[in-house]
C-alpha positions in Angstrom: 35.8 -2.7 -3.9 32.8 -4.4 -4.6 31.0 -0.6 -3.5 32.7 1.4 -5.8 31.7 -1.3 -8.6 27.7 -1.0 -7.6 28.4 3.2 -7.5 29.2 2.9 -11.0 26.8 0.8 -12.2 23.8 2.2 -10.7 25.5 5.9 -12.1 25.9 4.5 -15.9 22.6 1.8 -15.4 20.3 3.7 -12.9 21.3 7.4 -14.0 21.4 8.4 -10.1 24.3 11.1 -9.0 26.4 9.0 -7.2 25.3 12.0 -3.9 22.2 10.9 -4.2 22.3 7.0 -3.5 21.2 5.9 -0.6 22.5 2.3 -0.2 19.9 1.8 2.0 16.8 2.8 0.1 14.3 0.5 -1.1 15.7 0.0 -4.7 11.5 -0.2 -6.3 9.7 1.9 -3.7 11.9 5.0 -2.8 14.5 5.5 -5.5 12.0 5.0 -7.9 13.2 2.8 -10.5 11.1 -0.1 -12.9 11.4 -3.4 -12.8 12.9 -3.3 -16.1 15.7 -0.7 -15.2 16.0 -3.2 -11.8 16.3 -6.4 -14.7 19.1 -4.5 -16.5 20.7 -3.5 -13.0 20.8 -6.9 -12.0 22.1 -8.6 -15.5 24.8 -5.8 -15.8 25.8 -6.7 -11.7 25.7 -10.4 -12.7 28.0 -9.4 -15.3 30.2 -7.5 -13.8 30.9 -10.0 -10.5 30.8 -12.5 -12.7 28.2 -14.3 -10.8 24.5 -15.3 -11.0 21.8 -14.7 -8.3 19.4 -17.3 -7.6 15.8 -16.9 -7.3 15.3 -16.9 -3.3 18.4 -14.1 -3.0 16.8 -11.6 -5.7 13.6 -12.2 -3.7 15.2 -10.9 -0.4 17.5 -8.0 -2.8 15.5 -4.6 -1.8 18.5 -2.5 -1.2 22.3 -1.7 -2.3 23.5 -2.8 0.6 21.8 -6.4 0.9 23.0 -6.8 -2.7 26.4 -6.1 -1.3 25.8 -8.4 1.4 25.2 -11.3 -1.1 28.3 -10.6 -3.6 30.2 -10.6 -0.7 29.2 -13.9 -0.1 29.7 -15.1 -2.8 33.0 -14.2 -2.8 34.1 -16.7 -0.4 
């Protein structure tokens, strides 16, 4: 469920096709997402999942898989 929502958000806000999403790729370096787009994406994720990422969590989120792990930990 989380993965599907992330896919939708990536397609909408980062304008990547579902087939092009690499969940292990570094968001900034490999997917070539600039800091403004990344910040916007993070805010959309926070709104969608009704969560707020802590500063240290954001420092450790480099891939979509890492973001999903953090979101899953916040569900419990």
